[in-house]
C-alpha positions in Angstrom: 57.2 106.7 105.6 59.0 109.2 103.4 58.2 112.8 103.3 56.6 112.4 99.9 54.5 109.5 101.1 53.4 111.4 104.1 52.4 114.4 101.9 50.4 112.1 99.6 48.7 110.4 102.5 47.9 113.7 104.1 46.5 115.1 100.9 44.4 112.1 100.3 42.8 112.2 103.7 42.4 116.0 104.0 41.3 116.9 100.5 37.7 115.9 100.8 37.3 118.1 103.9 39.0 121.3 102.9 35.9 123.2 101.8 34.0 122.3 104.9 36.9 123.2 107.1 37.4 126.5 105.5 33.7 127.4 105.8 33.9 126.4 109.5 37.0 128.6 110.0 35.1 131.5 108.4 32.1 131.0 110.6 34.2 130.8 113.7 36.6 133.6 113.0 34.3 136.0 111.3 36.9 137.5 109.0 38.9 136.2 106.1 42.5 136.8 107.6 41.6 135.2 110.8 39.8 132.3 109.1 42.8 131.7 106.9 45.1 131.7 109.9 42.9 129.2 111.8 42.5 127.0 108.7 46.3 127.0 108.2 47.0 126.2 111.8 44.6 123.2 111.7 46.3 121.8 108.7 49.7 122.2 110.3 48.5 120.4 113.5 46.7 117.7 111.5 49.9 117.0 109.5 51.9 116.8 112.7 49.4 114.2 113.9 49.3 112.2 110.7 49.7 108.8 112.4 46.6 109.6 114.5 44.7 110.9 111.5 45.4 107.8 109.4 43.9 105.6 112.1 40.6 107.6 112.2 37.7 106.2 110.2 35.9 109.6 109.8 38.5 112.4 109.9 36.0 115.2 109.1 34.5 115.4 112.6 38.0 115.0 114.2 39.3 117.9 112.1 36.3 120.1 112.9 36.9 119.4 116.6 40.6 120.3 116.4 39.6 123.5 114.7 36.9 124.4 117.2 39.3 123.6 120.2 42.0 125.7 118.6 39.6 128.6 118.1 38.4 128.4 121.7 42.0 128.2 123.0 43.0 131.3 121.1 
């Protein structure tokens, strides 16, 4: 896939989950700067695993789990 196609695919998959993911980041981190960092890191990691993300039927729970694990690890 081209970079443009990857970006479009990523946006199509992620877009419905952005609000929920940001709210989760806020609840976990407890402050806006930390929530924004956590949210951004999840998006970066999800993009790097786009092939896995495309294969998942319900990406919302997968993304939430990635965020939770990232929060716990840090």
